[in-house]
N, C-alpha and C positions, 0 to 999 in steps of 0.2 A: 582156135585156141581152146584147149580143154579147161573148163572151170568146174571140176567135179563136185557134186553134192552126194549125200548119202541116199541109198535106196530107202523107201519108206519103212520096211521092216527093221533095218539096222538103225535108222534114225530114231524110231520109237524106243529101241533097246538102249541106245547110247544117250539120247538127248531128251528122253521123256521126263517124267516128274523127278528131277534130280537135285534141285536147289532146296535148301533146308532152312534158310534163315527165317527167324520170326521177327516181328516188328521191333522187339526190344533187343535184337542182336545185330542191328544194322551197323555197318562200318562207320566210324566217326571221322576218319581222315584217310587220305590216300595211302599213308604208311601201313594201314591195316592190311593192305594187299601185298605186303612183303612177307606175310606168314600165313599159314593155314587158318581158316576161320569158318564159322557156320554159314557164311555167305558164299563159300566155295561149293562146287559140285561135289557129289559123292566120290567122283573120280579123284585119285591122288594127284596132287601137284607137288612133286618131290624136290622142292627147292633146297632142302637141307641134306640131300643125298650127296655123299662125298664125291661120287663120280661127276655129278652135275656141277658141284662147286669147283672142282679141279678143272673141268672143261671151260667153264666161264672165266676162271682166272687166267687161263691160257689165252683165250680169245680176246680178253680185254686188257691184257698186260700193256702197261705204258699209257693207257687211256685215262683221262681224268674226269671228263664231263659225262653226265648221264646221257646226253644226246649221242656222244661218240660211242659209249658202251652199248646203248640200245641198238644203234645202227650195226655195230660189229656182231652182236648176238643174232640179230634178225638176218643179216646177210649170211652168217654161217649156216643157219637153219635152211635158208633158201637154197644154198649151194649143196648142202650135204644130205638133206632128207628129200626123198622122192615119194610120190603118191603110191599107196598100196591099192592096186586095182583088184586084189583078191578080197578086200574089205575085211581083213582078219586081224590087223594090228591097230589098236586104238587106245593104248595107254602110253604114258610119257617114256618110261624107261625101255619098254620093248620097242618103241619107235626109234629111240636113240640107238639101241643095239642093232636093230635090223637096218637102220638108215632108211626106213620107209614107214609110212603109216597113213591112216585116213585123217580127215580134218580134226577129229577128236584128239588123236595122238599128236598131230602137229601143234594144236593149240595148248594142250596140257604141257607139252615139252617146252614151247616158247614161254609160257607163263612161269614154269619152274626155272628156266634159265634166266629170264629177266629178273625174277625175285632174287635169285642167287647173286645177280650182279647189282643188287640194290635198286632195281627199277620196279616200282609198284605195277602189278599186272593182274588182269582179270581174264577169266575164261568166260566167253559169251556164246550164247546160242540163239538161233533165229532161223528165218527163211531166207534163202539166197537164190537168185535167179541164174543159176549155173546149169550145166548139163545135168539132166535128171531132176531139175528143180521144178518149181511151180511159178512160172513167170507171171508178172503183173499183180497177182494178189497173194499176199503172204499168209496162207491159211495153215501151213504145216511147217514144223521145225525140221530142217534138213541139213543144217550146216553149223559149224562152230568156228569162232575166230577169237580175237583178243582185243582188249583195250590196255594201253600202257600209259603211264604218267611221266611226262617229261617237261621240265621247266615250267611247272605250275599248271599244266593242262593235260587233260585226258585225250588220247587219240585212239581211233579204231585202226586195226591192222589185220590183214588176212595173209598170213605167211603161207597157207596152203596153196592159194591161187597164185601167189607170186612165185612159189617154188615150181608149180606146174608150168607157168610161163617161162621160167628160166630153163627148165629141163626140156621143154618143147622146142625152144628156139636156139639155145646156145651153140649146138653143133652146126646148124645151118647158117647161123649168123654170128660167128665169133667176133666180128668187128663191132658189135653193139656194145656200148659202155654198160657196166653192170647196173647202174641206176635205171636203165631202160626197163629192166625186168621188175622193178619195184612199183607196180601199178597201184598197190593197196597199202602203201606205207606212208603214214603221216599226211594223208590227203584231207581235203575239206570234208567235213562230216556229211553235208548235204550230198556231195558227190558219192561218198561211200554208201549212203543210204539209198541210192538209186537201185542197187541190187543186193543190199544186205538189210534185212528188216527185223528189228527186235520187236516191233509191234505186230502182233498176229491177229487175224480175224477168224470168225467161225463159219465161213461160207466159201463156196467154190465159185470164183468169178466166171469160169468157163461154162458153168451150168446156170448162170444168172439169166432169167428169162423176162426181166422187166417187172416182176411181181414185187410187192412190198415185202420187206423182211425186217426182222429185228437183228441187228448186227452187234456182236460182242467183240470188244477189243481186249487184248491181254499182252502182258510183257512178263517174261520169266524172271527178270532181275528183282532181287530183294529190294523192297522199298520204292519200286518204280511208280510214278504217277503219270497218267496219260492226259494230255490236254488236246482239245480238238476244235475245229471249226467246220461249218457246213456251208459257209457263204463265200468260199474261195479265197478268203483272207488267210494270211500266214499265221499259224498257231504260235502262241507264246504262253508263258506261265500265267498270264492274265486271261487266257481263253478259258472256255468251259472245261471243268475237270470231269473226266469220264468216271461214271459211277454205275450206271445202268445201261442195258442194251439200247442202241440207237435205232430209231425207226427210219428205215431207208426206203425211198421211192426212186423210180427211174429218173435218171438225170442228176442224182445227188453225187457230189464229190466230197469225200472226207479228206481233210488234211489234219495230221496229228503228230504230236511229239511225245516221246517218252523221256521223262526227267527222273534221274536216279540220284541218291544222296552223294555218291562218288562215282563219276563216270561221264560219258559223253551224252549229249542230247541227240537222240535218234529220231529221224523223220520218216514219215510215210505219206503218200498221196494216193488215194484210191477213187477213181471215177466209176460209178455204177451206171452204165449205159447199155441198154439192150437195143439192137438194131435189127429190124426186119427188112425194110427196103432201102433205107438210107436216112441220113439226117442232115440237118443244116447246123453247122457249128459257127459260133461267133468268134472270130479271131480278134482278140482284143488288141493285139500288136498292130494289126492293120485296120481295125475298125470295120471289117466287112464280114458278111455271111458267106460261108464256104459250103458248097454241096459235097457230101462225101457218100458216094454210092457203095453198096455192098457187092463185092465181086462174087457172083454166084458159083463160080467154078471152085474157087479156093476158100470162099468165105473169109477172105481177108478184107480189111478196111484200109483204105489209103487216104492220105492227106497230102495237100500241096504245101510245102514249106516256104519260108520267106524268100528263099533263093529261086523259087519256081520249080524245083525238082520234086518229082513224085517219090514218096517213100512210105514205109510202113507207118501206120498211125501210132503215135505214142500218147498214151493217156496223160492228160494234164497239159499237153502243149496247146491244144485248142480247148476253149472253155465254153460252157453253157450250151445245152443242146435243145433242139425242138424238132419234132417229127416233120418229115417232108409231106407236103400236101399231095 
């Protein structure tokens, strides 16, 4: 299943330093995201365009609740907009007219349509673990998605990846119900954060060699505050507030949340573990030490899961490391 992300050069062009809100210009309520504001990206979100307004009115005709309207708008984009693998269409109206675009175009268009339908919506950027992405460690911005406000709560959604899922599968599996394709619509935020990261770091996990380093955390959203833990506990707003780079040593696991004035709480978990020969991990769920050797041919690390099956090691599943003797 293709889950495309932007190539590095285009990502820097589209998703680089683009947010412009100052501390005194932060949104005061979700309704601020019904209109353009300094917290929006430099890219236009044309929610007042007559063509956008007319289309949304047609899609939502007869619907009364925000939840119904949001679902209808989202499903229309999933069905009618395809991914632009030429990476040349990345604004809202060109995406609508061509019926295709990259994640930037998808997300700007969805934000415009949601706002035109009376649904507060945000344009969000970060690192995503899709094709062409940077799995496991979110050090580069390579993707855009949205947050929408329904029934008193913000939700993250990724209409780009749901559209790709739909267009990849619909012809070969017409029997699937439409909701099967909506993998990234109104799901639990911790689940969404497993492959969408608003919290970025300043280092490359793949080049980590066990040395000490000073790690910087960042979040592009206006007014975001990052809270973190280093003791494997779950971070909350009562955890340590990030302000200066964190000194990291081998075996450290960072858990962090990004809290913004209006929006979802985004999660990230990053284990810094360098392996030469192998390690012993303490599996807290079973209360036993588990030997994990390094496969010298593939340089893959494997772990045995609770069901006894062998699978790829997932950072965070097994906690606390010590070198093998």
